[in-house]
All heavy atoms as an XYZ file, in Angstrom:
1043
protein
N      71.819     44.028    118.298
C      71.040     42.811    118.207
C      71.508     41.868    119.314
O      72.704     41.642    119.478
C      71.218     42.132    116.823
C      70.490     40.802    116.785
C      70.728     43.039    115.725
N      70.560     41.349    120.067
C      70.860     40.410    121.139
C      70.656     39.006    120.591
O      69.617     38.710    120.007
C      69.939     40.640    122.356
C      70.186     39.592    123.430
C      70.142     42.035    122.929
N      71.650     38.152    120.766
C      71.561     36.754    120.341
C      71.733     35.890    121.576
O      72.703     36.028    122.308
C      72.661     36.409    119.308
C      72.566     34.946    118.912
C      72.556     37.313    118.093
N      70.766     35.004    121.805
C      70.827     34.190    123.008
C      70.088     32.883    122.805
O      69.113     32.804    122.071
C      70.201     34.937    124.189
O      70.210     34.139    125.349
N      70.543     31.889    123.523
C      69.834     30.617    123.617
C      68.523     30.901    124.349
O      68.459     31.760    125.236
C      70.708     29.643    124.385
C      70.142     28.264    124.536
C      71.093     27.375    125.305
O      72.303     27.622    125.295
O      70.592     26.417    125.921
N      67.472     30.197    124.017
C      66.147     30.468    124.568
C      66.155     30.448    126.097
O      65.521     31.286    126.741
C      65.088     29.506    123.979
C      65.271     28.081    124.458
C      63.683     30.012    124.278
N      66.889     29.558    126.728
C      66.890     29.455    128.186
C      67.644     30.597    128.872
O      67.512     30.794    130.073
C      67.487     28.117    128.623
O      68.856     28.058    128.252
N      68.415     31.367    128.111
C      69.224     32.441    128.698
C      68.758     33.839    128.308
O      69.382     34.828    128.701
C      70.684     32.259    128.284
C      71.292     30.976    128.803
C      72.713     30.797    128.315
C      73.258     29.453    128.786
N      74.570     29.193    128.253
N      67.660     33.945    127.553
C      67.263     35.255    127.041
C      66.816     36.203    128.147
O      67.167     37.379    128.144
C      66.188     35.155    125.927
C      65.997     36.508    125.233
C      64.873     34.633    126.461
C      67.202     37.005    124.503
N      66.042     35.713    129.128
C      65.557     36.610    130.183
C      66.720     37.218    130.977
O      66.779     38.439    131.122
C      64.579     35.884    131.105
C      63.932     36.800    132.114
C      62.874     36.093    132.920
C      62.248     37.051    133.923
N      61.209     36.380    134.703
N      67.678     36.399    131.481
C      68.815     37.009    132.192
C      69.635     37.947    131.304
O      70.120     38.982    131.765
C      69.662     35.814    132.639
C      68.803     34.620    132.519
C      67.727     34.945    131.540
N      69.758     37.622    130.016
C      70.505     38.463    129.080
C      69.833     39.831    128.940
O      70.488     40.866    128.998
C      70.592     37.784    127.716
C      71.262     38.598    126.640
S      73.027     38.439    126.606
C      73.205     36.740    126.161
N      68.509     39.840    128.793
C      67.783     41.100    128.654
C      67.790     41.904    129.957
O      67.876     43.132    129.934
C      66.363     40.848    128.174
C      66.247     40.327    126.742
C      64.807     40.003    126.399
C      66.830     41.323    125.758
N      67.709     41.219    131.087
C      67.779     41.919    132.371
C      69.133     42.602    132.555
O      69.207     43.746    133.008
C      67.501     40.950    133.532
C      66.056     40.478    133.658
C      65.944     39.386    134.720
C      65.130     41.640    133.976
N      70.206     41.919    132.181
C      71.545     42.514    132.274
C      71.671     43.706    131.322
O      72.268     44.722    131.652
C      72.621     41.477    131.949
C      72.832     40.460    133.037
C      73.894     39.456    132.643
C      74.044     38.385    133.705
N      75.049     37.396    133.341
N      71.091     43.562    130.132
C      71.128     44.645    129.152
C      70.421     45.885    129.704
O      70.929     47.004    129.608
C      70.471     44.191    127.831
O      71.162     43.041    127.346
C      70.512     45.280    126.782
N      69.252     45.677    130.306
C      68.500     46.796    130.872
C      69.206     47.378    132.095
O      69.193     48.595    132.308
C      67.098     46.331    131.249
N      69.830     46.531    132.884
C      70.505     46.983    134.107
C      71.619     47.989    133.808
O      71.858     48.914    134.582
C      71.081     45.775    134.851
C      71.584     46.086    136.233
C      71.982     44.807    136.952
C      72.371     45.121    138.381
N      72.675     43.904    139.119
N      72.278     47.838    132.668
C      73.357     48.772    132.320
C      72.872     49.874    131.378
O      73.649     50.676    130.895
C      74.585     48.037    131.723
C      74.224     47.290    130.435
C      75.204     47.107    132.752
C      75.417     46.712    129.717
N      71.566     49.901    131.125
C      70.995     50.988    130.336
C      71.129     50.849    128.833
O      70.974     51.819    128.096
N      71.378     49.647    128.351
C      71.569     49.459    126.914
C      70.299     49.028    126.188
O      70.327     48.826    124.978
C      72.659     48.416    126.665
C      74.067     48.961    126.748
C      74.370     50.113    127.460
C      75.101     48.306    126.110
C      75.660     50.600    127.532
C      76.408     48.791    126.179
C      76.668     49.937    126.892
O      77.946     50.420    126.961
N      69.185     48.880    126.890
C      67.975     48.393    126.241
C      67.511     49.322    125.114
O      66.902     48.872    124.156
C      66.843     48.170    127.253
C      66.218     49.428    127.821
C      66.962     50.048    128.990
O      68.087     49.621    129.314
O      66.421     50.972    129.580
N      67.833     50.612    125.194
C      67.436     51.540    124.136
C      68.187     51.302    122.827
O      67.749     51.738    121.770
C      67.614     53.017    124.576
C      66.710     53.332    125.755
C      69.049     53.332    124.907
N      69.299     50.590    122.910
C      70.096     50.318    121.718
C      69.733     48.991    121.048
O      70.211     48.694    119.957
C      71.593     50.299    122.051
C      72.078     51.602    122.610
C      72.469     51.703    123.938
C      72.133     52.739    121.820
C      72.919     52.901    124.463
C      72.574     53.940    122.336
C      72.965     54.027    123.659
N      68.907     48.185    121.686
C      68.533     46.876    121.146
C      67.587     47.077    119.971
O      66.517     47.650    120.106
C      67.883     45.979    122.226
C      67.387     44.675    121.603
C      68.861     45.700    123.356
N      68.020     46.629    118.802
C      67.222     46.764    117.584
C      66.525     45.459    117.211
O      65.650     45.427    116.377
C      68.106     47.202    116.411
C      68.775     48.536    116.636
C      67.775     49.646    116.701
C      68.501     50.973    116.872
N      67.641     52.040    117.268
N      66.961     44.370    117.823
C      66.355     43.083    117.530
C      66.875     42.023    118.468
O      67.911     42.199    119.117
N      66.138     40.928    118.555
C      66.521     39.815    119.416
C      66.430     38.542    118.590
O      65.409     38.269    117.969
C      65.593     39.720    120.642
C      65.655     41.012    121.455
C      65.960     38.523    121.496
C      64.612     41.111    122.547
N      67.510     37.778    118.570
C      67.535     36.487    117.884
C      67.641     35.420    118.959
O      68.621     35.366    119.687
C      68.726     36.403    116.930
C      68.866     35.078    116.252
C      67.977     34.686    115.264
C      69.868     34.201    116.611
C      68.098     33.460    114.642
C      69.995     32.971    115.997
C      69.104     32.606    115.004
N      66.598     34.598    119.089
C      66.566     33.548    120.100
C      66.595     32.216    119.376
O      65.840     31.984    118.441
C      65.285     33.648    120.963
C      65.262     32.563    122.009
C      65.182     35.023    121.601
N      67.477     31.343    119.804
C      67.533     30.024    119.195
C      67.380     28.965    120.267
O      67.694     29.176    121.424
C      68.832     29.823    118.399
C      70.093     29.854    119.241
C      70.667     28.681    119.706
C      70.710     31.061    119.566
C      71.813     28.711    120.478
C      71.854     31.097    120.328
C      72.405     29.914    120.784
O      73.539     29.951    121.549
N      66.853     27.831    119.861
C      66.690     26.696    120.759
C      67.807     25.723    120.456
O      67.760     25.001    119.474
C      65.321     26.044    120.549
C      65.088     24.887    121.491
O      66.000     24.436    122.181
N      63.866     24.408    121.518
N      68.806     25.688    121.296
C      69.996     24.890    121.035
C      69.664     23.416    120.883
O      70.287     22.699    120.119
C      71.017     25.086    122.154
C      72.362     24.492    121.836
C      73.409     24.866    122.861
O      73.091     25.206    123.989
N      74.643     24.783    122.473
N      68.654     22.933    121.588
C      68.318     21.507    121.537
C      67.782     21.081    120.178
O      67.907     19.930    119.805
C      67.284     21.176    122.611
C      67.839     21.388    123.993
O      69.029     21.248    124.222
N      66.973     21.751    124.926
N      67.188     22.011    119.425
C      66.596     21.625    118.144
C      67.502     21.895    116.954
O      67.178     21.559    115.839
C      65.269     22.361    117.951
O      65.526     23.731    117.777
N      68.640     22.511    117.191
C      69.529     22.869    116.080
C      70.385     21.683    115.655
O      70.759     20.852    116.465
C      70.430     24.034    116.491
N      70.698     21.624    114.363
C      71.620     20.608    113.874
C      73.024     20.846    114.409
O      73.761     19.921    114.681
C      71.676     20.620    112.344
C      70.400     20.103    111.721
O      69.715     19.297    112.354
O      70.117     20.523    110.591
N      73.397     22.091    114.496
C      74.716     22.481    114.985
C      74.558     23.646    115.934
O      73.773     24.532    115.694
C      75.614     22.938    113.822
C      75.967     21.915    112.776
C      76.655     22.595    111.607
C      76.870     20.858    113.362
N      75.335     23.642    116.984
C      75.331     24.787    117.889
C      76.051     25.938    117.214
O      77.040     25.735    116.520
C      76.037     24.404    119.186
O      76.373     25.549    119.912
N      75.602     27.150    117.455
C      76.257     28.317    116.876
C      77.714     28.388    117.308
O      78.579     28.786    116.568
C      75.501     29.601    117.273
C      74.230     29.705    116.455
C      76.356     30.846    117.087
C      73.377     30.882    116.787
N      77.986     27.980    118.551
C      79.334     28.104    119.107
C      80.193     26.855    118.952
O      81.345     26.855    119.345
C      79.256     28.440    120.599
C      78.552     29.752    120.836
O      78.796     30.691    120.049
O      77.764     29.828    121.783
N      79.633     25.768    118.423
C      80.353     24.504    118.482
C      80.273     23.730    117.176
O      79.682     22.670    117.114
C      79.784     23.654    119.628
C      80.618     22.412    119.894
O      81.820     22.417    119.585
O      80.054     21.431    120.410
N      80.872     24.258    116.137
C      80.909     23.552    114.870
C      81.999     22.502    114.906
O      83.121     22.774    115.314
C      81.188     24.528    113.716
C      79.972     25.268    113.282
C      79.655     26.492    113.836
C      79.127     24.741    112.325
C      78.531     27.181    113.440
C      77.999     25.427    111.925
C      77.707     26.645    112.487
N      81.670     21.311    114.467
C      82.652     20.238    114.326
C      83.104     20.273    112.871
O      82.372     19.873    111.978
C      82.005     18.906    114.681
C      82.973     17.737    114.574
O      83.865     17.760    113.697
O      82.832     16.796    115.358
N      84.308     20.755    112.631
C      84.764     20.961    111.260
C      84.797     19.674    110.450
O      84.424     19.669    109.283
C      86.129     21.646    111.240
O      87.079     20.886    111.939
N      85.208     18.562    111.034
C      85.252     17.295    110.303
C      83.846     16.807    109.951
O      83.599     16.349    108.839
C      85.984     16.225    111.116
C      87.459     16.538    111.294
O      88.035     17.209    110.399
O      88.041     16.136    112.310
N      82.926     16.930    110.902
C      81.550     16.513    110.665
C      80.905     17.364    109.569
O      80.251     16.844    108.674
C      80.740     16.617    111.960
C      79.283     16.188    111.887
C      79.181     14.698    111.554
C      78.574     16.486    113.190
N      81.138     18.649    109.631
C      80.572     19.540    108.618
C      81.154     19.253    107.243
O      80.423     19.164    106.259
C      80.792     21.001    108.998
C      80.252     22.038    108.017
C      78.776     21.816    107.726
C      80.481     23.430    108.557
N      82.448     19.082    107.167
C      83.074     18.774    105.858
C      82.527     17.485    105.274
O      82.327     17.384    104.070
C      84.593     18.665    106.032
C      85.267     19.987    105.930
C      86.730     19.804    105.520
N      87.319     21.109    105.379
C      88.136     21.672    106.273
N      88.475     21.015    107.355
N      88.627     22.866    106.069
N      82.285     16.494    106.119
C      81.793     15.194    105.649
C      80.319     15.241    105.251
O      79.851     14.351    104.546
C      82.008     14.140    106.732
N      79.598     16.255    105.704
C      78.158     16.337    105.459
C      77.749     17.638    104.773
O      76.650     18.136    105.001
C      77.409     16.201    106.785
C      77.558     14.838    107.383
O      76.949     13.882    106.929
N      78.397     14.723    108.398
N      78.593     18.171    103.919
C      78.300     19.450    103.270
C      77.001     19.429    102.477
O      76.339     20.456    102.353
C      79.453     19.854    102.348
C      80.697     20.256    103.086
C      81.805     20.646    102.136
O      81.591     21.445    101.234
N      82.984     20.101    102.343
N      76.603     18.282    101.960
C      75.386     18.191    101.155
C      74.117     18.452    101.970
O      73.071     18.731    101.406
C      75.276     16.827    100.485
C      76.302     16.651     99.378
O      76.780     17.676     98.846
O      76.643     15.506     99.050
N      74.203     18.373    103.289
C      73.041     18.620    104.148
C      72.756     20.105    104.318
O      71.724     20.470    104.849
C      73.274     18.008    105.534
C      73.286     16.497    105.538
C      73.428     15.952    106.938
N      72.366     16.467    107.804
C      72.468     16.540    109.118
N      73.567     16.167    109.723
N      71.470     17.002    109.839
N      73.687     20.962    103.876
C      73.583     22.389    104.144
C      73.740     23.202    102.863
O      74.365     22.763    101.913
C      74.673     22.824    105.132
C      74.641     22.025    106.406
C      75.491     20.936    106.574
C      73.746     22.336    107.419
C      75.445     20.182    107.732
C      73.703     21.591    108.577
C      74.547     20.511    108.731
O      74.497     19.762    109.877
N      73.203     24.401    102.896
C      73.519     25.401    101.892
C      74.525     26.324    102.564
O      74.216     26.933    103.591
C      72.272     26.213    101.479
O      71.329     25.317    100.890
C      72.637     27.309    100.494
N      75.732     26.403    102.025
C      76.791     27.197    102.637
C      76.965     28.475    101.822
O      77.224     28.432    100.628
C      78.108     26.402    102.715
C      77.878     25.100    103.498
C      79.196     27.250    103.371
C      79.050     24.143    103.483
N      76.813     29.598    102.512
C      76.914     30.910    101.885
C      78.197     31.580    102.372
O      78.410     31.740    103.569
C      75.708     31.806    102.241
C      74.380     31.121    101.920
C      75.831     33.166    101.558
C      74.155     30.850    100.464
N      79.036     31.969    101.433
C      80.282     32.686    101.720
C      80.035     34.154    101.389
O      79.770     34.489    100.241
C      81.404     32.111    100.854
C      82.755     32.753    101.094
O      82.822     33.808    101.756
O      83.756     32.194    100.607
N      80.102     35.022    102.406
C      79.791     36.432    102.170
C      81.047     37.289    101.994
O      80.974     38.511    102.045
C      78.877     37.012    103.279
C      77.521     36.330    103.249
C      79.510     36.920    104.653
N      82.175     36.641    101.741
C      83.399     37.386    101.444
C      83.328     37.920    100.005
O      82.488     37.502     99.218
C      84.626     36.479    101.585
C      84.815     35.965    103.008
C      85.986     35.027    103.115
N      85.747     33.833    102.311
C      86.701     32.983    101.928
N      87.966     33.188    102.266
N      86.401     31.930    101.202
N      84.234     38.822     99.678
C      84.289     39.325     98.307
C      84.651     38.187     97.363
O      85.186     37.157     97.784
C      85.330     40.448     98.166
O      86.627     39.892     98.401
C      85.050     41.599     99.107
N      84.394     38.398     96.080
C      84.708     37.380     95.079
C      86.198     37.025     95.105
O      86.572     35.856     95.001
C      84.296     37.878     93.697
C      84.347     36.819     92.626
C      83.810     37.334     91.301
O      82.821     38.072     91.290
O      84.419     36.972     90.275
N      87.040     38.023     95.253
C      88.486     37.797     95.304
C      88.865     36.949     96.523
O      89.618     35.982     96.404
C      89.219     39.140     95.340
C      90.716     39.015     95.326
C      91.373     40.387     95.310
C      92.890     40.257     95.360
N      93.544     41.569     95.381
N      88.307     37.280     97.691
C      88.591     36.501     98.905
C      88.067     35.072     98.789
O      88.696     34.142     99.282
C      87.920     37.141    100.117
C      88.517     38.429    100.598
C      87.686     39.009    101.722
O      86.547     39.468    101.462
O      88.191     39.002    102.860
N      86.920     34.909     98.167
C      86.255     33.609     98.100
C      86.966     32.617     97.199
O      86.632     31.430     97.198
C      84.803     33.792     97.652
N      87.949     33.068     96.439
C      88.724     32.124     95.617
C      89.459     31.118     96.489
O      89.732     30.009     96.070
C      89.689     32.883     94.712
C      88.975     33.602     93.589
C      89.931     34.340     92.687
C      89.132     35.073     91.605
N      89.958     35.832     90.709
N      89.779     31.517     97.718
C      90.387     30.621     98.706
C      89.239     29.979     99.479
O      88.731     30.525    100.450
C      91.298     31.416     99.649
C      91.956     30.550    100.692
O      92.104     29.337    100.453
O      92.310     31.088    101.757
N      88.773     28.804     99.018
C      87.561     28.186     99.544
C      87.825     27.367    100.803
O      88.811     26.638    100.897
C      86.927     27.277     98.488
C      86.363     28.047     97.327
C      85.626     27.135     96.387
C      85.047     27.946     95.238
N      84.221     27.153     94.379
N      86.867     27.466    101.731
C      86.875     26.639    102.935
C      86.100     25.347    102.710
O      86.336     24.355    103.370
C      86.218     27.385    104.100
C      86.980     28.589    104.581
C      86.544     29.874    104.290
C      88.131     28.442    105.348
C      87.223     30.979    104.751
C      88.820     29.544    105.808
C      88.371     30.814    105.506
O      89.046     31.911    105.964
N      85.131     25.390    101.786
C      84.242     24.256    101.545
C      84.168     23.965    100.049
O      84.368     24.850     99.234
C      82.833     24.563    102.073
C      82.811     24.962    103.518
C      82.720     26.289    103.881
C      82.916     24.000    104.507
C      82.718     26.665    105.213
C      82.923     24.360    105.839
C      82.827     25.693    106.195
N      83.822     22.718     99.717
C      83.722     22.316     98.317
C      82.510     22.944     97.630
O      82.602     23.420     96.512
C      83.620     20.796     98.203
C      84.871     20.100     98.736
O      85.959     20.682     98.642
O      84.735     18.978     99.262
N      81.364     22.882     98.296
C      80.117     23.367     97.703
C      79.679     24.604     98.470
O      79.228     24.504     99.616
C      79.049     22.293     97.775
C      79.416     21.062     96.976
C      78.369     19.997     97.080
C      78.805     18.781     96.278
N      77.845     17.701     96.350
N      79.803     25.746     97.835
C      79.501     27.006     98.498
C      78.923     27.988     97.478
O      79.252     27.927     96.294
C      80.772     27.576     99.179
C      81.812     27.947     98.164
C      80.466     28.728    100.084
N      78.041     28.858     97.950
C      77.510     29.925     97.118
C      78.160     31.211     97.609
O      78.042     31.559     98.787
C      75.978     30.027     97.238
C      75.308     28.732     96.791
C      75.455     31.226     96.429
C      73.819     28.669     97.087
N      78.852     31.909     96.723
C      79.495     33.168     97.098
C      78.560     34.324     96.776
O      78.230     34.565     95.622
C      80.832     33.329     96.372
C      81.474     34.677     96.642
O      81.785     35.423     95.727
N      81.673     35.012     97.909
N      78.098     34.990     97.825
C      77.308     36.210     97.686
C      77.953     37.234     98.619
O      77.737     37.188     99.826
C      75.826     36.001     98.062
C      75.199     34.856     97.261
C      75.048     37.303     97.855
C      73.771     34.528     97.663
N      78.770     38.133     98.082
C      79.409     39.132     98.939
C      78.375     39.904     99.766
O      77.268     40.173     99.289
C      80.124     40.054     97.950
C      80.362     39.196     96.748
C      79.149     38.299     96.679
N      78.739     40.235    100.994
C      77.824     40.942    101.886
C      77.242     42.185    101.230
O      76.049     42.458    101.370
C      78.543     41.315    103.192
C      77.709     42.058    104.226
C      76.484     41.257    104.632
C      78.560     42.395    105.441
N      78.042     42.903    100.466
C      77.567     44.134     99.820
C      76.481     43.871     98.772
O      75.754     44.783     98.395
C      78.733     44.881     99.171
O      79.319     44.081     98.162
N      76.346     42.621     98.312
C      75.349     42.267     97.295
C      74.211     41.416     97.854
O      73.279     41.063     97.124
C      76.027     41.479     96.166
C      77.135     42.229     95.463
C      77.911     41.346     94.485
O      77.432     40.236     94.141
O      79.002     41.762     94.069
N      74.287     41.082     99.118
C      73.375     40.097     99.697
C      71.899     40.479     99.578
O      71.079     39.657     99.174
C      73.735     39.850    101.168
C      72.954     38.756    101.879
C      73.159     37.408    101.183
C      73.382     38.658    103.329
N      71.573     41.688     99.897
C      70.168     42.092     99.881
C      69.548     41.915     98.495
O      68.412     41.455     98.370
C      70.046     43.545    100.346
C      68.657     43.958    100.688
C      68.649     45.329    101.330
C      67.240     45.745    101.684
N      67.195     47.061    102.295
N      70.302     42.248     97.465
C      69.791     42.126     96.097
C      69.769     40.686     95.601
O      69.066     40.366     94.657
C      70.645     42.968     95.133
C      70.570     44.461     95.371
C      71.443     44.927     96.536
O      72.458     44.271     96.848
O      71.084     45.940     97.170
N      70.554     39.806     96.219
C      70.685     38.437     95.713
C      70.101     37.375     96.647
O      70.382     36.187     96.495
C      72.162     38.152     95.448
C      72.747     39.043     94.357
C      74.216     38.816     94.141
N      74.522     37.429     93.806
C      75.757     36.922     93.771
N      76.798     37.698     94.037
N      75.972     35.662     93.467
N      69.271     37.770     97.590
C      68.717     36.838     98.578
C      67.982     35.657     97.951
O      67.997     34.567     98.504
C      67.771     37.569     99.533
C      68.418     38.273    100.696
C      67.382     39.075    101.465
C      69.128     37.313    101.610
N      67.342     35.863     96.821
C      66.563     34.789     96.208
C      67.443     33.679     95.645
O      66.943     32.619     95.275
C      65.618     35.349     95.146
C      64.550     36.259     95.717
C      63.803     35.651     96.903
O      63.393     34.496     96.882
N      63.649     36.433     97.956
N      68.747     33.890     95.580
C      69.662     32.843     95.124
C      69.875     31.774     96.203
O      70.430     30.721     95.908
C      71.015     33.447     94.746
C      70.961     34.317     93.523
C      72.319     34.917     93.185
O      73.361     34.278     93.441
O      72.338     36.047     92.658
N      69.453     32.055     97.414
C      69.606     31.089     98.505
C      68.429     30.129     98.446
O      67.278     30.537     98.643
C      69.664     31.788     99.872
C      70.811     32.795     99.893
C      69.811     30.758    100.989
C      70.850     33.669    101.126
N      68.685     28.849     98.165
C      67.584     27.895     98.012
C      66.944     27.525     99.346
O      67.567     27.603    100.403
C      68.269     26.675     97.382
C      69.697     26.794     97.746
C      69.990     28.251     97.913
N      65.675     27.122     99.279
C      64.937     26.625    100.439
C      65.294     25.156    100.666
O      65.851     24.504     99.783
C      63.427     26.713    100.192
C      62.950     28.132     99.997
O      63.623     29.058    100.479
O      61.892     28.305     99.360
N      64.946     24.631    101.837
C      65.011     23.199    102.063
C      66.168     22.694    102.897
O      66.113     21.576    103.388
N      67.219     23.468    103.039
C      68.361     23.044    103.840
C      68.715     24.147    104.832
O      68.463     25.319    104.575
C      69.598     22.791    102.962
C      69.474     21.654    101.988
C      70.779     21.499    101.226
C      70.694     20.410    100.178
N      71.974     20.283     99.444
N      69.322     23.752    105.939
C      69.856     24.738    106.869
C      70.932     25.531    106.142
O      71.762     24.960    105.440
C      70.451     24.055    108.117
O      69.396     23.379    108.809
C      71.110     25.049    109.050
N      70.896     26.842    106.305
C      71.844     27.740    105.644
C      72.941     28.105    106.636
O      72.661     28.629    107.718
C      71.146     29.015    105.136
C      72.157     29.970    104.515
C      70.047     28.661    104.144
N      74.176     27.802    106.279
C      75.337     28.165    107.084
C      76.019     29.347    106.414
O      76.305     29.297    105.222
C      76.313     26.998    107.198
C      75.759     25.697    107.773
C      76.847     24.634    107.816
C      75.174     25.918    109.146
N      76.268     30.398    107.175
C      76.855     31.613    106.632
C      78.257     31.775    107.199
O      78.474     31.593    108.400
C      76.005     32.849    106.996
C      76.581     34.107    106.373
C      74.562     32.655    106.553
N      79.223     32.106    106.320
C      80.577     32.335    106.809
C      81.264     33.453    106.055
O      80.871     33.836    104.961
C      81.414     31.048    106.757
C      82.041     30.764    105.429
N      83.237     31.324    105.044
C      81.641     29.989    104.406
C      83.548     30.888    103.833
N      82.596     30.085    103.421
N      82.299     33.974    106.675
C      83.198     34.951    106.049
C      84.604     34.546    106.492
O      84.856     33.369    106.717
C      82.841     36.382    106.454
S      83.009     36.745    108.197
N      85.504     35.472    106.627
C      86.874     35.134    107.029
C      87.062     35.150    108.544
O      87.872     34.398    109.070
C      87.876     36.087    106.383
N      86.307     36.001    109.242
C      86.540     36.143    110.677
C      85.286     36.013    111.530
O      85.380     35.828    112.724
C      87.152     37.518    110.958
O      86.207     38.529    110.631
N      84.121     36.131    110.945
C      82.880     36.052    111.692
C      82.129     37.361    111.767
O      80.951     37.391    112.109
N      82.775     38.467    111.451
C      82.124     39.773    111.541
C      81.046     39.933    110.460
O      79.884     40.209    110.755
C      83.174     40.885    111.443
C      82.589     42.266    111.509
C      82.120     42.787    112.709
C      82.490     43.052    110.369
C      81.567     44.058    112.770
C      81.948     44.326    110.420
C      81.491     44.816    111.623
O      80.942     46.062    111.677
N      81.416     39.763    109.214
C      80.457     39.931    108.111
C      79.383     38.844    108.130
O      78.232     39.100    107.786
C      81.178     39.941    106.765
C      81.987     41.183    106.527
C      82.795     41.086    105.266
N      83.946     40.214    105.505
C      84.870     39.925    104.614
N      84.788     40.424    103.390
N      85.884     39.149    104.909
N      79.761     37.639    108.545
C      78.780     36.554    108.563
C      77.679     36.825    109.587
O      76.528     36.466    109.368
C      79.446     35.209    108.827
O      80.032     35.166    110.109
N      78.010     37.466    110.701
C      76.994     37.825    111.690
C      75.997     38.820    111.133
O      74.784     38.702    111.332
N      76.502     39.794    110.414
C      75.637     40.785    109.769
C      74.766     40.095    108.715
O      73.559     40.309    108.644
C      76.478     41.907    109.125
C      77.220     42.693    110.208
C      75.600     42.831    108.272
C      78.290     43.624    109.669
N      75.398     39.242    107.911
C      74.670     38.540    106.842
C      73.588     37.629    107.410
O      72.457     37.614    106.904
C      75.649     37.739    105.990
N      73.910     36.870    108.453
C      72.928     35.966    109.051
C      71.722     36.747    109.572
O      70.575     36.338    109.378
C      73.565     35.149    110.167
N      71.965     37.883    110.205
C      70.868     38.722    110.703
C      70.012     39.253    109.561
O      68.787     39.269    109.644
C      71.421     39.896    111.507
O      72.070     39.445    112.654
N      70.657     39.687    108.485
C      69.938     40.213    107.331
C      69.084     39.126    106.676
O      67.909     39.346    106.371
C      70.925     40.791    106.315
C      70.340     41.444    105.077
C      69.499     42.663    105.460
C      71.451     41.861    104.128
N      69.664     37.959    106.483
C      68.913     36.850    105.867
C      67.734     36.468    106.752
O      66.618     36.260    106.269
C      69.824     35.628    105.621
C      70.916     35.962    104.610
C      68.998     34.434    105.135
C      72.032     34.936    104.544
N      67.964     36.379    108.052
C      66.898     36.024    108.982
C      65.744     37.020    108.908
O      64.581     36.646    108.919
C      67.450     35.967    110.404
C      66.473     35.561    111.489
C      66.033     34.124    111.277
C      67.124     35.710    112.853
N      66.068     38.293    108.782
C      65.029     39.330    108.726
C      64.272     39.298    107.403
O      63.050     39.430    107.369
C      65.653     40.700    108.922
C      64.628     41.822    108.978
C      65.221     43.136    109.407
N      66.362     43.554    108.626
C      66.296     44.398    107.596
N      65.150     44.894    107.235
N      67.382     44.743    106.953
N      64.979     39.092    106.299
C      64.356     39.185    104.986
C      63.854     37.853    104.426
O      63.020     37.842    103.520
C      65.328     39.837    103.995
C      65.738     41.267    104.361
C      66.806     41.772    103.407
C      64.530     42.194    104.383
N      64.398     36.760    104.938
C      63.947     35.419    104.513
C      63.690     34.573    105.762
O      64.379     33.589    106.032
C      65.015     34.738    103.650
C      65.383     35.377    102.327
C      64.551     34.972    101.125
N      64.200     33.587    100.980
C      64.875     32.680    100.260
N      65.959     33.012     99.603
N      64.448     31.436    100.181
N      62.697     34.930    106.586
C      62.471     34.250    107.867
C      62.106     32.777    107.742
O      62.180     32.034    108.723
C      61.341     35.052    108.509
C      60.657     35.732    107.378
C      61.716     35.977    106.338
N      61.743     32.338    106.551
C      61.404     30.923    106.359
C      62.639     30.029    106.360
O      62.544     28.810    106.491
C      60.625     30.737    105.044
C      61.450     30.815    103.765
C      61.757     32.236    103.269
O      61.466     33.215    103.957
O      62.313     32.328    102.158
N      63.815     30.616    106.224
C      65.059     29.843    106.195
C      65.598     29.602    107.598
O      65.453     30.436    108.481
C      66.124     30.570    105.371
C      65.829     30.773    103.890
C      66.930     31.623    103.254
C      65.703     29.440    103.177
N      66.221     28.451    107.797
C      66.909     28.138    109.049
C      68.360     28.577    108.872
O      69.106     27.962    108.122
C      66.815     26.645    109.351
C      67.449     26.290    110.673
O      67.635     27.139    111.539
N      67.786     25.028    110.834
N      68.754     29.649    109.546
C      70.062     30.273    109.357
C      70.967     30.000    110.545
O      70.548     30.117    111.692
C      69.916     31.812    109.225
C      68.908     32.186    108.159
C      71.267     32.467    108.985
C      69.285     31.766    106.769
N      72.221     29.685    110.264
C      73.227     29.565    111.306
C      74.493     30.269    110.845
O      74.903     30.133    109.701
C      73.509     28.103    111.626
C      72.292     27.388    112.160
S      72.699     25.810    112.875
C      73.144     26.364    114.501
N      75.083     31.025    111.751
C      76.313     31.755    111.485
C      77.493     30.937    112.002
O      77.567     30.651    113.192
C      76.238     33.114    112.192
C      77.507     33.930    112.086
O      78.386     33.579    111.273
O      77.613     34.921    112.819
N      78.413     30.575    111.131
C      79.607     29.839    111.566
C      80.483     30.724    112.448
O      81.186     30.253    113.319
C      80.392     29.290    110.357
C      79.545     28.240    109.633
C      81.730     28.713    110.792
C      80.175     27.665    108.388
N      80.385     32.023    112.246
C      81.074     33.022    113.073
C      82.576     32.772    113.104
O      83.162     32.388    112.098
C      80.463     33.033    114.470
O      80.912     34.150    115.194
N      83.197     32.985    114.262
C      84.644     32.822    114.331
C      85.087     31.355    114.387
O      86.267     31.078    114.356
C      85.243     33.631    115.477
C      84.751     33.163    116.818
O      83.922     32.280    116.932
N      85.251     33.798    117.864
N      84.137     30.422    114.403
C      84.487     28.997    114.302
C      85.075     28.680    112.935
O      85.652     27.609    112.739
C      83.267     28.125    114.578
N      84.974     29.611    111.996
C      85.554     29.418    110.659
C      87.055     29.178    110.764
O      87.651     28.552    109.883
C      85.213     30.600    109.717
C      85.484     30.235    108.256
C      85.960     31.854    110.113
C      84.615     29.187    107.684
N      87.673     29.633    111.822
C      89.121     29.440    111.991
C      89.486     27.965    112.098
O      90.625     27.592    111.874
C      89.637     30.186    113.238
O      88.956     29.705    114.388
C      89.419     31.692    113.092
N      88.521     27.098    112.407
C      88.754     25.652    112.459
C      88.916     25.055    111.070
O      89.362     23.932    110.917
C      87.610     24.944    113.170
C      87.471     25.298    114.629
C      86.299     24.578    115.234
C      86.113     24.948    116.689
N      84.956     24.262    117.282
N      88.534     25.816    110.040
C      88.579     25.319    108.680
C      89.791     25.821    107.947
O      90.045     25.536    106.852
C      87.296     25.714    107.940
C      86.062     25.115    108.554
C      85.360     25.788    109.524
C      85.623     23.855    108.176
C      84.225     25.240    110.106
C      84.506     23.294    108.751
C      83.802     23.995    109.721
């Protein structure tokens, strides 16, 4: 899956094709950085903590891992259960997805985007280390 800011997608795809990887591309996620509440790469941990009510925060770690919370208000849906529990994610707020390192959250964000395209999804990714 290729993830790129809208202004950088063409050069990203050209580079992908130049090295022969275009056959492996299963999807493209393009975001417009100017319209997002938060940049995918630049979460302000203090700002997010102070404004948690503006977001639906999904923790895709296991139930045991999620006992150590990064945020006060969070919905724990382990990645292994996400597909079956997608309807538990409410509409109306930007959805922030996190795990412990960013690996599972990237998978989860892609899955949610594909199956619930009406939601505005953002992956906290490895910025979770700021929390």
